[in-house]
C-alpha positions as CSV (number, residue, x, y, z in Angstrom):
1,M,-3.3,-17.1,14.5
2,G,-3.4,-13.6,13.5
3,L,-5.5,-10.4,13.6
4,N,-6.7,-7.8,11.5
5,V,-5.7,-4.1,11.5
6,T,-8.0,-1.4,10.5
7,I,-7.8,2.8,10.2
8,P,-6.0,4.5,11.3
9,Y,-3.6,2.2,12.4
10,K,-2.5,0.4,8.9
11,Q,0.6,2.1,8.6
12,Q,1.4,2.9,12.4
13,V,1.4,-0.7,13.0
14,L,4.5,-1.3,10.9
15,P,7.2,-0.2,13.0
16,F,5.8,-3.2,15.6
17,L,6.6,-6.2,12.9
18,N,9.0,-8.4,12.7
19,D,8.5,-8.8,9.0
20,V,7.3,-6.7,6.3
21,A,8.8,-9.0,3.5
22,A,5.0,-10.3,2.3
23,L,4.1,-6.7,1.9
24,P,4.3,-5.5,-1.6
25,A,7.2,-2.7,-2.1
26,S,4.5,-0.2,-3.2
27,L,2.3,-1.0,-0.1
28,Q,3.3,0.0,3.1
29,A,0.3,-0.6,5.0
30,C,-0.4,-3.5,6.8
31,N,-4.0,-4.5,7.2
32,C,-3.2,-8.5,8.3
33,I,-1.0,-9.7,10.7
34,R,0.2,-13.4,11.1
35,I,1.4,-14.6,14.6
36,R,3.7,-17.5,14.3
37,N,6.4,-18.6,17.3
38,G,6.0,-15.0,18.9
39,Q,7.0,-13.4,15.5
40,L,4.7,-10.9,13.9
41,T,4.3,-10.9,10.0
42,G,2.6,-8.4,8.2
43,F,0.5,-8.6,5.0
44,N,-1.8,-6.3,3.3
45,T,-5.1,-8.8,2.0
46,D,-7.2,-5.2,1.4
47,W,-5.7,-5.2,-2.3
48,I,-6.8,-8.4,-2.8
49,G,-10.3,-7.8,-2.0
50,F,-10.2,-4.4,-3.6
51,E,-9.2,-5.9,-6.8
52,Q,-11.4,-9.4,-6.8
53,T,-14.6,-6.9,-6.3
54,L,-13.4,-4.0,-8.8
55,L,-12.5,-5.9,-11.7
56,P,-16.1,-7.1,-12.8
57,L,-16.9,-3.6,-12.7
58,L,-14.3,-1.9,-14.6
59,Q,-15.2,-0.9,-18.4
60,P,-12.7,0.0,-21.3
61,H,-13.4,3.8,-20.6
62,H,-12.2,3.0,-16.6
63,R,-8.6,4.5,-17.4
64,Q,-8.3,7.3,-15.0
65,A,-9.2,7.8,-11.5
66,L,-9.6,9.9,-8.3
67,V,-8.7,8.3,-5.2
68,L,-10.0,10.2,-2.3
69,G,-7.8,10.1,0.7
70,N,-4.5,9.1,1.3
71,G,-4.3,6.9,4.4
72,G,-3.8,3.3,4.7
73,A,-6.7,2.0,2.9
74,S,-5.6,4.1,-0.3
75,K,-2.7,2.5,-0.4
76,A,-4.3,-1.0,-1.2
77,V,-6.4,0.9,-3.7
78,L,-3.3,2.5,-5.1
79,H,-1.5,-0.8,-5.6
80,V,-4.5,-2.6,-7.5
81,L,-4.5,0.7,-10.0
82,Q,-0.9,0.2,-10.8
83,R,-1.3,-3.3,-11.4
84,L,-4.3,-2.6,-13.7
85,G,-2.6,0.5,-15.7
86,I,-5.0,2.8,-14.2
87,A,-3.7,6.4,-14.2
88,Y,-4.6,8.0,-11.0
89,Q,-4.8,11.1,-9.0
90,V,-4.9,11.2,-5.2
91,V,-7.6,13.6,-3.9
92,S,-6.6,14.9,0.3
93,R,-7.8,18.0,2.1
94,Q,-4.0,19.4,2.1
95,L,-1.9,18.8,-0.3
96,H,1.3,16.8,1.5
97,E,3.4,13.5,0.5
98,G,1.2,11.2,-1.3
99,S,-1.6,13.6,-2.5
100,D,-1.9,15.7,-5.8
101,I,-4.8,17.6,-5.5
102,T,-7.1,18.9,-2.9
103,Y,-10.9,18.8,-2.9
104,E,-10.5,22.6,-3.5
105,Q,-8.8,22.0,-6.8
106,L,-11.4,19.3,-8.1
107,T,-13.4,21.1,-10.9
108,P,-16.1,19.5,-12.8
109,Q,-13.6,18.8,-15.8
110,V,-11.2,17.4,-13.6
111,V,-14.0,14.9,-12.0
112,A,-15.7,14.5,-16.2
113,Q,-12.3,13.2,-17.0
114,H,-11.4,10.5,-14.0
115,T,-14.7,8.4,-14.5
116,L,-13.4,5.8,-11.6
117,I,-13.8,7.4,-8.0
118,V,-12.7,5.5,-5.1
119,N,-13.7,7.1,-1.5
120,T,-10.6,5.6,0.4
121,T,-11.6,8.2,4.0
122,P,-14.4,7.2,6.5
123,L,-16.5,9.8,5.3
124,G,-20.0,8.7,5.6
125,T,-19.1,5.8,8.0
126,Y,-22.2,5.4,10.6
127,P,-22.8,7.5,12.7
128,N,-21.8,10.2,10.4
129,V,-24.0,9.0,7.6
130,E,-24.6,13.0,6.4
131,E,-20.9,13.4,5.5
132,Q,-19.7,13.1,2.0
133,P,-17.0,13.8,0.2
134,P,-16.8,17.6,-1.2
135,L,-17.0,16.6,-4.9
136,P,-19.1,18.5,-7.7
137,Y,-21.3,15.8,-7.9
138,Q,-23.2,17.2,-11.0
139,A,-20.0,16.7,-13.4
140,L,-20.8,12.9,-13.0
141,T,-22.6,11.1,-15.7
142,T,-23.4,7.2,-16.6
143,Q,-20.1,6.4,-17.5
144,H,-18.4,7.1,-13.6
145,L,-18.1,4.3,-11.4
146,L,-18.2,5.6,-7.7
147,Y,-16.4,2.9,-5.5
148,D,-16.9,3.5,-1.8
149,L,-14.6,1.5,1.0
150,V,-17.4,2.4,3.2
151,Y,-20.0,-0.6,3.9
152,N,-22.0,0.9,6.9
153,P,-24.3,2.1,6.2
154,A,-24.8,0.1,2.7
155,T,-25.5,3.0,0.7
156,T,-23.4,6.0,1.7
157,R,-24.4,9.6,0.3
158,F,-21.7,9.7,-2.1
159,M,-23.1,6.8,-3.5
160,Q,-26.4,8.3,-3.4
161,Q,-25.2,11.0,-5.0
162,G,-23.4,9.4,-7.6
163,R,-26.7,7.5,-8.6
164,Q,-28.7,10.5,-8.9
165,Q,-26.4,11.2,-11.6
166,G,-26.9,7.4,-13.4
167,A,-23.2,6.6,-12.2
168,T,-22.6,2.7,-11.1
169,V,-22.1,2.7,-7.5
170,K,-20.3,0.3,-5.2
171,N,-19.8,-0.1,-1.2
172,G,-16.9,-1.9,0.3
173,Y,-18.6,-4.9,2.1
174,D,-17.3,-7.4,-0.9
175,M,-14.0,-6.0,-0.7
176,L,-14.2,-6.5,3.4
177,V,-15.3,-10.1,2.8
178,G,-13.0,-10.7,0.3
179,Q,-10.0,-9.6,2.2
180,A,-11.3,-11.4,5.5
181,E,-11.0,-14.7,3.3
182,A,-7.7,-13.9,2.5
183,A,-6.2,-13.1,6.0
184,W,-8.1,-16.7,7.3
185,Q,-5.8,-17.8,4.5
186,I,-2.8,-16.2,5.6
187,W,-3.4,-17.4,9.1
188,N,-4.1,-20.9,8.6
189,E,-2.0,-22.2,5.8
190,A,0.9,-24.7,6.8
């Protein structure tokens, strides 16, 4: 038996857990809780779903990434990028722990150098479908891969902007399915 945790609670839930040993050390965000004998054990299956769905899309030139946002979902993305040896910069509205640059510091040159861009923010999620991360979209090329963790709507404005520039785009639906399947296994293992 168990439950899933979603934004904005993936980090806030940690103090309520009895056991966090199953969370990778670099990934202090919990999206999956197993309940057994009254004990709450935290897991993260987001990284599993993200890695499974990112790997088929990666090309040799995807060696530098921009990760938009620094909340709980970004922790899973960063964990996967570290596992794959992909250098990254975290972009947020304001500089604070866990962020490298702000959106205001994103120049066309920075975007051009980072051919993998992952949106971990809720920007563009229904019903706010007109929202999008503030990027210099004109700097995107056919070499770029834009991965949006948002899955409702199926095509966000972030993805539309990338597609208009010839970039490959992916939404978060398959990641959602992958993390759910991993959670189901955790809840039902003997």
